[in-house]
C-alpha positions, 0 to 999 in steps of 0.5 A, spaced: 317 664 766 311 662 763 308 654 765 310 652 759 317 655 758 319 650 764 315 644 762 320 645 755 326 646 759 324 640 764 323 635 757 329 637 754 333 635 760 336 629 759 333 623 764 337 617 766 336 610 763 335 608 771 336 601 773 342 597 776 346 595 768 346 604 768 348 605 774 353 600 774 356 602 766 355 609 769 360 607 776 365 604 771 366 609 767 366 614 773 372 609 775 376 609 769 377 617 768 379 618 776 384 612 775 386 615 768 387 623 772 390 618 778 395 615 773 397 622 769 399 625 776 403 619 779 405 624 785 399 623 788 400 614 788 408 616 791 406 620 796 400 615 798 405 610 799 411 614 802 407 616 808 404 609 811 412 606 810 415 612 813 410 609 820 412 602 819 420 604 820 418 608 825 414 604 830 418 598 827 426 601 830 423 607 834 418 604 839 419 596 837 424 594 844 419 599 849 412 596 847 410 589 851 406 585 848 402 578 852 409 580 856 414 580 852 418 587 849 421 582 845 422 587 837 421 581 834 414 580 836 411 587 836 413 588 830 408 582 828 403 585 833 403 593 830 403 591 822 395 590 822 395 595 825 399 599 821 394 595 815 388 599 818 391 605 818 393 605 811 387 603 809 382 609 813 386 614 811 386 614 804 379 617 807 383 624 807 384 623 799 376 621 797 375 628 801 379 632 797 378 629 791 369 629 791 371 636 793 375 638 787 371 637 783 365 640 786 369 647 786 372 645 779 364 644 777 365 638 775 358 636 778 355 640 773 359 638 767 355 631 770 348 634 771 348 635 764 349 628 762 343 622 762 347 618 768 345 614 774 346 620 781 349 615 784 354 614 780 360 620 780 361 618 788 361 611 787 365 611 781 371 616 785 371 611 792 372 605 786 378 608 783 380 610 791 380 603 792 384 600 786 390 606 789 389 603 796 391 595 793 397 598 790 397 601 796 397 595 801 400 591 795 407 595 796 406 595 804 406 588 805 412 588 801 415 592 805 413 589 811 416 582 809 423 586 808 423 588 816 421 582 818 414 582 819 411 574 818 405 571 818 402 565 822 408 568 828 403 565 833 399 561 830 397 556 825 396 560 818 394 559 810 394 563 803 387 563 805 387 566 810 392 572 810 388 574 803 382 573 808 385 578 812 386 583 806 380 583 803 376 585 810 382 591 809 379 593 803 372 593 805 374 597 810 377 602 806 372 603 801 366 604 807 371 608 809 371 612 803 365 613 804 365 617 809 369 621 806 365 623 799 361 625 805 366 630 808 368 633 801 360 634 798 360 637 805 366 642 805 368 648 800 375 646 799 379 641 797 383 643 803 379 643 808 376 637 805 383 635 807 384 636 814 375 635 815 377 627 812 384 626 816 383 630 824 377 625 826 382 618 824 387 620 829 383 619 835 379 613 832 386 609 829 390 610 837 384 610 842 385 602 839 388 596 839 393 598 834 398 599 836 399 597 845 395 593 848 388 595 850 389 591 857 393 596 858 388 603 858 384 604 864 378 601 864 372 606 861 378 608 855 379 600 853 371 599 853 371 604 848 377 602 844 374 594 844 367 597 840 371 601 835 370 599 829 378 600 828 380 595 833 375 590 831 379 590 823 385 590 826 383 584 831 381 580 825 387 580 822 391 578 827 387 574 828 387 571 820 395 572 819 396 568 826 400 574 830 400 576 837 393 580 838 391 583 844 389 581 851 383 577 852 376 582 851 370 581 853 368 585 848 363 582 843 366 585 837 374 582 840 370 575 841 368 575 834 372 580 830 371 577 823 363 577 824 363 585 828 368 588 821 365 586 816 358 588 820 361 594 822 362 595 814 356 594 811 354 598 817 358 605 814 357 602 808 350 603 808 349 608 813 354 613 808 353 611 801 345 614 803 347 619 806 353 622 801 349 621 795 342 624 799 348 631 800 349 630 792 344 630 789 342 637 793 349 639 791 348 637 784 340 642 784 
């Protein structure tokens, strides 16, 4: 191909306008496209709601009377201890859906279609993560209603008010949004949606279970408790328990457990910055 031909082809290629306004507009357009797609496949939302509800029921009624929290095996105490962990697990497990959705778009060639448009490069991924955040909001709202039905109450251990409760849910959504960027990177790194689903969820089991979500970390061996205390997942769970006014784990000298709200914010922002950068870079390479 001659130099003139190459120059002509480049001049015909659409060029993104750039700028923050263009990026936001493109991202919202992609988010709208994904939300419309979700509304036409309601089972995606339905199955996303059923799984955490099953966790609530199983952990509450199967393990409630056998778990010790603060020296008490009262099922009601464990129920209030448990819910912050279930909420956090729910928002992080949305990672698998993000990974599968992006892998599906890659496999169907939608990336090539988006490349033909003069749009911001990161808008495809940002729009997808924003749409997943909306779905997470719906799931979290339904889960909170179910938790109230089975007996979960805020302020069960320490006084609280609506502002702190809303702040806890805000932290949960921030963590969920951060983890969707991990899912985006996974979805861009595999070849099929099936592989993305497996890759998006398998690493979450050690992250969620080697934490303070379901048991008091003081019952773990010292080295494992140290790992659990510095787990970003543990920080958000502990922060939510404090904001909800629910019982928490035994005191720990680890900084994230002493300052869980700040630790949660720092972890979430760090994850977003690192994995958004990696995901956008991977997207640009994959779209060449």
